C-alpha positions as CSV (number, residue, x, y, z in Angstrom):
1,M,13.5,3.6,-37.9
2,K,13.6,5.3,-34.7
3,P,14.4,3.2,-31.6
4,L,11.7,1.9,-28.9
5,I,13.7,4.2,-26.3
6,T,15.7,7.2,-27.3
7,N,18.7,7.0,-25.0
8,K,19.6,10.4,-23.3
9,T,21.2,8.7,-20.5
10,H,24.6,7.6,-22.2
11,M,23.8,4.2,-20.3
12,E,24.7,1.0,-22.2
13,A,21.8,-0.6,-20.9
14,F,19.1,1.3,-22.9
15,D,21.0,0.5,-26.3
16,I,21.2,-3.4,-25.4
17,F,17.4,-3.2,-24.8
18,N,16.7,-1.6,-28.0
19,R,19.1,-4.0,-29.7
20,E,18.0,-7.2,-27.9
21,Y,14.6,-6.8,-26.6
22,E,12.7,-4.1,-28.8
23,T,11.1,-6.6,-31.4
24,K,10.0,-8.7,-28.3
25,A,8.6,-5.7,-26.5
26,L,6.7,-4.6,-30.0
27,S,5.2,-8.1,-30.4
28,V,4.2,-8.3,-27.0
29,C,2.4,-5.0,-27.0
30,P,2.0,-3.1,-30.4
31,E,0.8,-0.1,-28.6
32,L,4.3,1.0,-28.1
33,K,4.7,1.9,-31.4
34,N,2.4,5.1,-30.8
35,I,4.6,6.1,-27.6
36,T,7.5,8.0,-27.8
37,I,9.8,6.8,-24.8
38,D,13.0,8.9,-23.7
39,A,15.5,7.7,-21.1
40,V,16.5,10.5,-18.9
41,C,18.8,10.8,-15.8
42,N,19.1,12.1,-12.3
43,Y,15.9,13.4,-11.3
44,D,16.2,16.3,-8.7
45,S,14.1,16.4,-5.2
46,A,11.4,18.3,-6.9
47,H,11.0,15.7,-9.4
48,L,11.0,13.1,-6.7
49,A,7.8,14.6,-5.5
50,E,6.3,14.9,-8.8
51,L,6.8,11.2,-9.5
52,N,6.2,10.1,-5.7
53,L,9.5,8.6,-5.5
54,S,11.8,8.2,-2.3
55,S,15.5,9.0,-2.9
56,N,16.1,5.1,-2.9
57,D,14.4,4.6,-6.1
58,A,16.9,3.9,-9.0
59,F,14.3,3.6,-11.9
60,A,11.0,5.6,-12.4
61,Y,8.5,6.4,-15.4
62,Y,6.2,9.3,-16.3
63,F,3.7,9.0,-18.6
64,Y,2.0,11.9,-20.5
65,Y,-0.7,9.7,-21.6
66,Q,-3.1,12.4,-22.1
67,T,-1.0,14.1,-24.8
68,S,-0.7,13.9,-28.8
69,P,1.6,12.2,-29.5
70,K,1.9,10.1,-26.2
71,N,5.2,10.6,-24.4
72,A,6.7,8.7,-21.5
73,E,10.2,9.1,-19.7
74,I,11.9,6.4,-17.9
75,V,14.0,8.2,-15.4
76,V,16.9,7.0,-13.9
77,N,19.2,8.0,-10.9
78,K,22.7,6.8,-11.6
79,D,23.7,7.7,-8.0
80,V,21.3,5.2,-6.8
81,I,22.4,2.5,-9.5
82,K,26.1,3.1,-8.5
83,R,25.4,2.8,-4.5
84,Q,23.2,-0.2,-4.9
85,N,25.7,-2.0,-7.5
86,I,23.0,-2.5,-10.2
87,T,24.2,-4.1,-13.2
88,V,23.4,-3.9,-16.8
89,D,21.3,-7.4,-16.5
90,D,19.3,-5.6,-13.3
91,T,18.6,-2.3,-15.5
92,L,17.4,-4.4,-18.4
93,A,14.8,-6.0,-16.2
94,A,14.1,-2.6,-14.7
95,I,13.6,-1.0,-18.1
96,A,11.1,-3.9,-18.9
97,H,9.4,-3.1,-15.5
98,E,9.1,0.6,-16.2
99,I,7.7,0.0,-19.9
100,G,5.4,-2.2,-18.0
101,H,3.9,0.3,-16.0
102,I,3.6,2.6,-19.3
103,I,1.6,-0.5,-21.0
104,S,-0.6,-0.9,-18.0
105,I,-1.4,2.9,-18.1
106,E,-2.3,2.6,-21.9
107,K,-4.2,-0.4,-21.7
108,H,-6.2,0.1,-18.3
109,G,-5.9,3.7,-17.4
110,D,-4.2,4.7,-14.3
111,C,-6.6,3.0,-12.2
112,F,-4.0,0.2,-10.3
113,T,-2.0,1.7,-7.2
114,E,0.9,0.4,-4.9
115,L,1.3,-3.4,-5.2
116,P,-1.2,-4.2,-8.1
117,A,0.6,-1.4,-10.4
118,E,3.8,-3.2,-9.4
119,V,2.6,-6.7,-10.3
120,L,1.3,-5.4,-13.7
121,G,4.9,-3.7,-14.3
122,D,6.4,-7.4,-13.5
123,E,4.1,-9.1,-15.8
124,Y,5.4,-7.2,-18.7
125,V,9.1,-8.0,-17.7
126,C,8.1,-12.0,-17.6
127,R,6.5,-11.7,-21.2
128,I,9.7,-10.4,-22.7
129,G,11.7,-12.9,-20.9
130,L,13.5,-10.9,-18.1
131,K,11.8,-12.7,-15.1
132,E,14.9,-14.3,-13.7
133,Q,16.9,-10.9,-13.8
134,L,14.0,-9.0,-12.2
135,I,13.9,-11.5,-9.2
136,I,17.8,-11.1,-8.8
137,L,17.4,-7.1,-8.9
138,L,14.3,-7.3,-6.4
139,K,16.6,-9.6,-4.0
140,K,19.5,-7.1,-4.4
141,M,17.1,-4.3,-3.5
142,I,16.0,-6.1,-0.7
143,G,19.7,-6.8,0.5
144,C,20.9,-3.0,0.0
145,G,19.4,-2.1,3.2
146,E,18.1,1.3,1.9
147,Y,14.3,0.3,2.0
148,F,11.6,0.8,4.6
149,D,10.1,-2.2,5.9
150,F,6.8,-2.0,4.0
151,Q,8.9,-1.2,0.8
152,V,10.9,-4.7,1.5
153,N,7.5,-6.3,2.3
154,W,6.4,-5.1,-1.3
155,L,9.6,-6.7,-2.6
156,E,9.1,-9.8,-1.0
157,K,5.3,-10.1,-2.2
158,R,6.4,-9.4,-5.9
159,I,9.1,-11.9,-5.5
160,Y,6.8,-14.4,-4.1
161,L,4.2,-14.0,-7.1
162,L,7.0,-14.0,-9.6
163,E,8.3,-17.3,-8.3
164,R,4.9,-19.1,-7.8
165,F,3.1,-18.1,-11.0
166,P,5.3,-18.5,-13.7
167,M,2.8,-18.5,-16.5
168,T,2.6,-15.1,-18.7
169,N,-0.9,-15.0,-20.4
170,D,-4.1,-13.2,-19.5
171,I,-5.3,-15.6,-17.3
172,S,-2.3,-15.6,-15.0
173,T,-2.1,-11.7,-14.8
174,K,-5.5,-11.5,-13.7
175,A,-4.9,-14.1,-11.1
176,K,-1.6,-12.4,-9.9
177,L,-3.6,-9.1,-10.1
178,A,-6.3,-10.5,-8.0
179,I,-3.9,-11.8,-5.2
180,A,-1.9,-8.5,-5.3
181,I,-5.1,-6.5,-4.6
182,E,-6.0,-9.1,-1.5
183,M,-2.3,-8.7,-0.3
184,N,-2.5,-5.0,-0.7
185,K,-5.8,-5.1,1.6
186,N,-4.1,-6.9,4.2
187,E,-1.3,-4.3,4.7
């Protein structure tokens, strides 16, 4: 059987994710069976613009949801991972978060932006059991000093929602999403 993520990065974390979290990931979201996900390395500056990323982003996703079969990429920047001292555990949470974005688009379309989209990515992390690792990663990102004030503000809001709304069901997802949309309006 083909793994959930085809690891083209040679990073151990993707192999660990496939071994330890694939079954849970598929049980939480069976739609993943119909999506091919490749993990690829180091986007260049042209790719940064296409993916709407800044140079401090260690992880990103791209979902070709209008193709058949559906394909997605989780893109990593190994330079940023090294510079920010991102660990294997941090990477596992980031992988789940990027898959959360892919799932969000698959289920809801590409209709959420900014903080609400991040909250949906985070919710998937919680559902497969990597919430604590994600909080550690977000705090590490805040502490590295590489992010703009508005990015730090979003990271802090994500931590707030993760810590105060521990349930991971459809009701809590809708509540978190509503709060995130309101928080986003107050920017």
